[in-house]
TORPA-4810 file (N, C-alpha, C, O; in nm, 3 decimals):
<nodes>
NODE_1_7.730_-5.686_-17.168_7.774_-5.799_-17.095_7.920_-5.757_-17.032_8.009_-5.707_-17.100_M
NODE_2_7.929_-5.779_-16.915_8.065_-5.751_-16.839_8.170_-5.839_-16.885_8.142_-5.948_-16.936_T
NODE_3_8.297_-5.797_-16.868_8.400_-5.884_-16.905_8.407_-6.016_-16.821_8.429_-6.127_-16.870_L
NODE_4_8.383_-5.991_-16.688_8.370_-6.113_-16.607_8.272_-6.218_-16.653_8.297_-6.337_-16.640_A
NODE_5_8.163_-6.176_-16.704_8.052_-6.267_-16.752_8.097_-6.335_-16.883_8.066_-6.451_-16.911_K
NODE_6_8.172_-6.253_-16.961_8.237_-6.303_-17.088_8.336_-6.407_-17.056_8.342_-6.511_-17.121_Q
NODE_7_8.413_-6.381_-16.956_8.515_-6.487_-16.924_8.450_-6.607_-16.876_8.490_-6.716_-16.917_I
NODE_8_8.346_-6.598_-16.784_8.288_-6.701_-16.733_8.217_-6.788_-16.840_8.225_-6.911_-16.831_E
NODE_9_8.153_-6.732_-16.934_8.076_-6.786_-17.035_8.168_-6.879_-17.136_8.122_-6.981_-17.187_D
NODE_10_8.316_-6.827_-17.160_8.394_-6.891_-17.239_8.454_-7.008_-17.151_8.468_-7.116_-17.208_K
NODE_11_8.486_-6.998_-17.042_8.539_-7.108_-16.944_8.428_-7.218_-16.953_8.455_-7.329_-16.999_L
NODE_12_8.301_-7.184_-16.909_8.193_-7.278_-16.903_8.188_-7.364_-17.023_8.179_-7.487_-17.013_R
NODE_13_8.195_-7.296_-17.148_8.179_-7.366_-17.278_8.304_-7.459_-17.305_8.294_-7.560_-17.375_A
NODE_14_8.416_-7.423_-17.249_8.535_-7.508_-17.283_8.575_-7.611_-17.177_8.647_-7.706_-17.206_S
NODE_15_8.528_-7.590_-17.052_8.566_-7.679_-16.951_8.460_-7.765_-16.880_8.482_-7.860_-16.805_F
NODE_16_8.341_-7.714_-16.918_8.211_-7.788_-16.835_8.251_-7.801_-16.694_8.264_-7.914_-16.649_A
NODE_17_8.271_-7.703_-16.622_8.321_-7.691_-16.484_8.204_-7.741_-16.374_8.086_-7.708_-16.385_P
NODE_18_8.252_-7.818_-16.276_8.181_-7.855_-16.171_8.159_-7.735_-16.095_8.048_-7.718_-16.046_L
NODE_19_8.256_-7.644_-16.079_8.253_-7.527_-16.001_8.325_-7.420_-16.069_8.439_-7.436_-16.112_H
NODE_20_8.255_-7.305_-16.079_8.336_-7.178_-16.124_8.301_-7.058_-16.065_8.184_-7.034_-16.033_I
NODE_21_8.400_-6.976_-16.047_8.389_-6.841_-15.979_8.478_-6.751_-16.031_8.598_-6.763_-16.010_D
NODE_22_8.424_-6.647_-16.109_8.489_-6.545_-16.161_8.458_-6.407_-16.099_8.345_-6.358_-16.098_V
NODE_23_8.561_-6.352_-16.051_8.533_-6.238_-15.968_8.632_-6.130_-16.036_8.747_-6.161_-16.067_Q
NODE_24_8.578_-6.000_-16.056_8.657_-5.884_-16.101_8.718_-5.824_-15.960_8.648_-5.791_-15.865_C
NODE_25_8.838_-5.818_-15.964_8.912_-5.756_-15.836_8.977_-5.623_-15.868_9.062_-5.570_-15.797_E
NODE_26_8.929_-5.573_-15.981_8.989_-5.450_-16.015_8.983_-5.333_-15.907_9.070_-5.246_-15.895_S
NODE_27_8.875_-5.343_-15.833_8.851_-5.244_-15.709_8.950_-5.260_-15.606_8.957_-5.176_-15.516_H
NODE_28_9.034_-5.366_-15.610_9.134_-5.372_-15.504_9.263_-5.321_-15.553_9.360_-5.335_-15.479_M
NODE_29_9.278_-5.258_-15.676_9.388_-5.212_-15.734_9.370_-5.052_-15.770_9.262_-4.994_-15.782_H
NODE_30_9.488_-4.999_-15.782_9.495_-4.849_-15.828_9.459_-4.823_-15.961_9.543_-4.775_-16.038_N
NODE_31_9.329_-4.853_-16.004_9.287_-4.824_-16.135_9.158_-4.742_-16.130_9.090_-4.738_-16.028_V
NODE_32_9.127_-4.681_-16.237_9.004_-4.594_-16.252_8.880_-4.680_-16.206_8.868_-4.798_-16.239_P
NODE_33_8.791_-4.616_-16.132_8.667_-4.674_-16.080_8.587_-4.735_-16.208_8.579_-4.673_-16.314_A
NODE_34_8.531_-4.858_-16.189_8.462_-4.919_-16.289_8.547_-5.002_-16.396_8.493_-5.060_-16.491_G
NODE_35_8.671_-5.004_-16.374_8.764_-5.080_-16.444_8.744_-5.236_-16.438_8.701_-5.290_-16.336_S
NODE_36_8.774_-5.302_-16.546_8.763_-5.455_-16.545_8.883_-5.503_-16.612_8.889_-5.528_-16.733_E
NODE_37_8.992_-5.517_-16.517_9.129_-5.551_-16.554_9.185_-5.656_-16.480_9.258_-5.736_-16.539_M
NODE_38_9.163_-5.668_-16.356_9.205_-5.780_-16.267_9.104_-5.868_-16.221_9.000_-5.832_-16.165_H
NODE_39_9.144_-6.003_-16.249_9.035_-6.109_-16.225_9.098_-6.223_-16.150_9.216_-6.253_-16.166_F
NODE_40_9.012_-6.289_-16.063_9.029_-6.411_-16.001_8.946_-6.507_-16.046_8.827_-6.476_-16.056_R
NODE_41_8.985_-6.626_-16.079_8.899_-6.731_-16.133_8.937_-6.870_-16.061_9.053_-6.912_-16.059_V
NODE_42_8.835_-6.935_-16.006_8.831_-7.059_-15.959_8.756_-7.146_-16.026_8.634_-7.135_-16.039_V
NODE_43_8.837_-7.251_-16.081_8.763_-7.344_-16.188_8.811_-7.485_-16.137_8.923_-7.514_-16.096_L
NODE_44_8.697_-7.568_-16.148_8.708_-7.714_-16.110_8.648_-7.794_-16.218_8.529_-7.790_-16.246_V
NODE_45_8.745_-7.876_-16.284_8.706_-7.944_-16.413_8.768_-8.075_-16.429_8.884_-8.094_-16.392_S
NODE_46_8.693_-8.169_-16.484_8.744_-8.301_-16.517_8.866_-8.287_-16.615_8.959_-8.368_-16.614_E
NODE_47_8.861_-8.186_-16.693_8.970_-8.154_-16.798_9.107_-8.158_-16.736_9.201_-8.209_-16.795_V
NODE_48_9.119_-8.101_-16.608_9.246_-8.092_-16.538_9.304_-8.224_-16.465_9.414_-8.232_-16.412_F
NODE_49_9.220_-8.311_-16.474_9.247_-8.440_-16.409_9.384_-8.492_-16.427_9.442_-8.529_-16.324_Q
NODE_50_9.441_-8.500_-16.531_9.575_-8.566_-16.552_9.681_-8.453_-16.590_9.790_-8.490_-16.633_S
NODE_51_9.655_-8.326_-16.578_9.742_-8.218_-16.610_9.808_-8.166_-16.494_9.753_-8.178_-16.384_L
NODE_52_9.930_-8.103_-16.506_10.005_-8.042_-16.416_9.958_-7.892_-16.411_9.875_-7.851_-16.492_G
NODE_53_10.012_-7.814_-16.315_9.965_-7.680_-16.292_9.991_-7.596_-16.403_9.903_-7.515_-16.430_K
NODE_54_10.110_-7.600_-16.482_10.138_-7.514_-16.594_10.053_-7.550_-16.719_10.013_-7.466_-16.800_V
NODE_55_10.033_-7.669_-16.725_9.936_-7.719_-16.842_9.804_-7.673_-16.829_9.737_-7.638_-16.926_Q
NODE_56_9.759_-7.671_-16.701_9.613_-7.636_-16.677_9.602_-7.480_-16.708_9.507_-7.434_-16.771_R
NODE_57_9.708_-7.399_-16.657_9.692_-7.250_-16.689_9.705_-7.234_-16.827_9.631_-7.150_-16.879_H
NODE_58_9.792_-7.303_-16.907_9.800_-7.282_-17.039_9.674_-7.307_-17.123_9.651_-7.244_-17.226_Q
NODE_59_9.585_-7.412_-17.068_9.458_-7.434_-17.128_9.375_-7.319_-17.122_9.310_-7.276_-17.217_K
NODE_60_9.377_-7.264_-16.992_9.286_-7.148_-16.969_9.332_-7.026_-17.043_9.252_-6.953_-17.101_V
NODE_61_9.466_-7.004_-17.043_9.518_-6.900_-17.133_9.478_-6.907_-17.287_9.451_-6.805_-17.351_Y
NODE_62_9.475_-7.021_-17.335_9.434_-7.059_-17.463_9.288_-7.009_-17.496_9.263_-6.947_-17.599_S
NODE_63_9.205_-7.036_-17.412_9.069_-7.019_-17.418_9.038_-6.854_-17.404_8.949_-6.796_-17.465_V
NODE_64_9.121_-6.799_-17.321_9.099_-6.640_-17.298_9.210_-6.560_-17.370_9.245_-6.446_-17.337_L
NODE_65_9.261_-6.632_-17.474_9.372_-6.551_-17.559_9.334_-6.409_-17.590_9.415_-6.320_-17.567_G
NODE_66_9.219_-6.383_-17.638_9.174_-6.262_-17.687_9.166_-6.153_-17.578_9.195_-6.035_-17.597_E
NODE_67_9.123_-6.208_-17.457_9.114_-6.124_-17.341_9.251_-6.092_-17.285_9.277_-5.979_-17.244_E
NODE_68_9.342_-6.192_-17.281_9.465_-6.183_-17.228_9.551_-6.083_-17.319_9.647_-6.022_-17.272_M
NODE_69_9.515_-6.072_-17.435_9.595_-5.971_-17.524_9.538_-5.837_-17.512_9.601_-5.742_-17.559_A
NODE_70_9.422_-5.817_-17.453_9.356_-5.695_-17.439_9.324_-5.635_-17.304_9.404_-5.568_-17.238_G
NODE_71_9.205_-5.663_-17.272_9.150_-5.583_-17.150_9.211_-5.655_-17.002_9.223_-5.594_-16.896_P
NODE_72_9.242_-5.781_-17.021_9.287_-5.844_-16.887_9.434_-5.791_-16.868_9.521_-5.797_-16.955_I
NODE_73_9.449_-5.740_-16.743_9.600_-5.700_-16.701_9.637_-5.817_-16.602_9.752_-5.861_-16.609_H
NODE_74_9.558_-5.868_-16.519_9.609_-5.969_-16.418_9.492_-6.074_-16.405_9.374_-6.040_-16.398_A
NODE_75_9.537_-6.203_-16.403_9.444_-6.304_-16.397_9.500_-6.407_-16.271_9.603_-6.473_-16.283_L
NODE_76_9.433_-6.408_-16.172_9.473_-6.518_-16.061_9.396_-6.644_-16.100_9.274_-6.640_-16.116_A
NODE_77_9.467_-6.753_-16.117_9.397_-6.860_-16.151_9.399_-6.967_-16.038_9.508_-6.982_-15.983_L
NODE_78_9.305_-7.036_-16.000_9.300_-7.146_-15.908_9.218_-7.252_-15.979_9.095_-7.252_-15.983_H
NODE_79_9.297_-7.341_-16.035_9.229_-7.449_-16.112_9.267_-7.589_-16.060_9.381_-7.630_-16.038_V
NODE_80_9.142_-7.658_-16.042_9.165_-7.795_-15.982_9.089_-7.892_-16.050_8.988_-7.863_-16.114_Y
NODE_81_9.143_-8.025_-16.038_9.063_-8.142_-16.071_8.959_-8.178_-15.968_8.985_-8.149_-15.851_A
NODE_82_8.845_-8.236_-15.996_8.739_-8.258_-15.898_8.799_-8.329_-15.765_8.762_-8.291_-15.654_P
NODE_83_8.890_-8.429_-15.779_8.935_-8.490_-15.660_9.028_-8.397_-15.565_9.054_-8.427_-15.449_D
NODE_84_9.073_-8.288_-15.625_9.160_-8.197_-15.552_9.066_-8.087_-15.479_9.104_-8.024_-15.380_E
NODE_85_8.964_-8.073_-15.530_8.879_-7.956_-15.478_8.832_-7.967_-15.341_8.758_-8.062_-15.314_W
NODE_86_8.861_-7.888_-15.253_8.819_-7.891_-15.109_8.719_-7.781_-15.079_8.691_-7.754_-14.962_E
NODE_87_8.663_-7.718_-15.184_8.540_-7.622_-15.151_8.574_-7.490_-15.140_8.485_-7.405_-15.138_G
NODE_88_8.703_-7.456_-15.132_8.750_-7.314_-15.141_8.894_-7.297_-15.192_8.975_-7.390_-15.194_E
NODE_89_8.920_-7.172_-15.234_9.059_-7.147_-15.289_9.103_-7.026_-15.214_9.020_-6.960_-15.152_A
NODE_90_9.223_-6.994_-15.216_9.299_-6.899_-15.148_9.231_-6.760_-15.206_9.200_-6.746_-15.324_P
NODE_91_9.211_-6.654_-15.097_9.178_-6.526_-15.136_9.303_-6.450_-15.202_9.417_-6.489_-15.178_E
NODE_92_9.279_-6.346_-15.281_9.378_-6.275_-15.336_9.429_-6.177_-15.232_9.347_-6.126_-15.156_S
NODE_93_9.564_-6.145_-15.223_9.618_-6.053_-15.124_9.578_-5.910_-15.169_9.536_-5.890_-15.283_P
NODE_94_9.590_-5.821_-15.087_9.567_-5.673_-15.112_9.668_-5.629_-15.211_9.778_-5.684_-15.204_E
NODE_95_9.648_-5.541_-15.299_9.748_-5.484_-15.394_9.838_-5.390_-15.302_9.789_-5.325_-15.210_C
NODE_96_9.962_-5.388_-15.331_10.063_-5.308_-15.258_10.134_-5.221_-15.371_10.225_-5.145_-15.339_R
NODE_97_10.095_-5.233_-15.498_10.168_-5.142_-15.607_10.082_-5.033_-15.645_9.977_-5.012_-15.584_G
NODE_98_10.122_-4.963_-15.743_10.062_-4.855_-15.799_10.014_-4.746_-15.720_9.910_-4.685_-15.746_G
NODE_99_10.095_-4.719_-15.614_10.067_-4.611_-15.525_9.988_-4.649_-15.407_9.966_-4.563_-15.322_G
NODE_100_9.945_-4.761_-15.392_9.884_-4.810_-15.274_9.981_-4.858_-15.166_10.078_-4.927_-15.197_K
NODE_101_9.955_-4.822_-15.035_10.039_-4.878_-14.940_9.954_-4.968_-14.843_10.009_-5.027_-14.750_K
</nodes>
């Protein structure tokens, strides 16, 4: 099982999302080929309805604590309550660090 699938499964189980998209973006960074370290998550859930942005992120981090302590190096979170979701989230910018220009 890929790490992206593991992340998605955990988030599905904890948030019963109306929409979820987990993408490995490691290929956009200066890491060895095949690495799974950089992820983008778009998550829409009723759970977020009355929470601020920081509280939403904290909930996701608590679910992914094991992964955050280990293989995940970067996690771009786009978390929405259903009434905030407009069908798309911002794309991640190109990496400019680690020797890339």
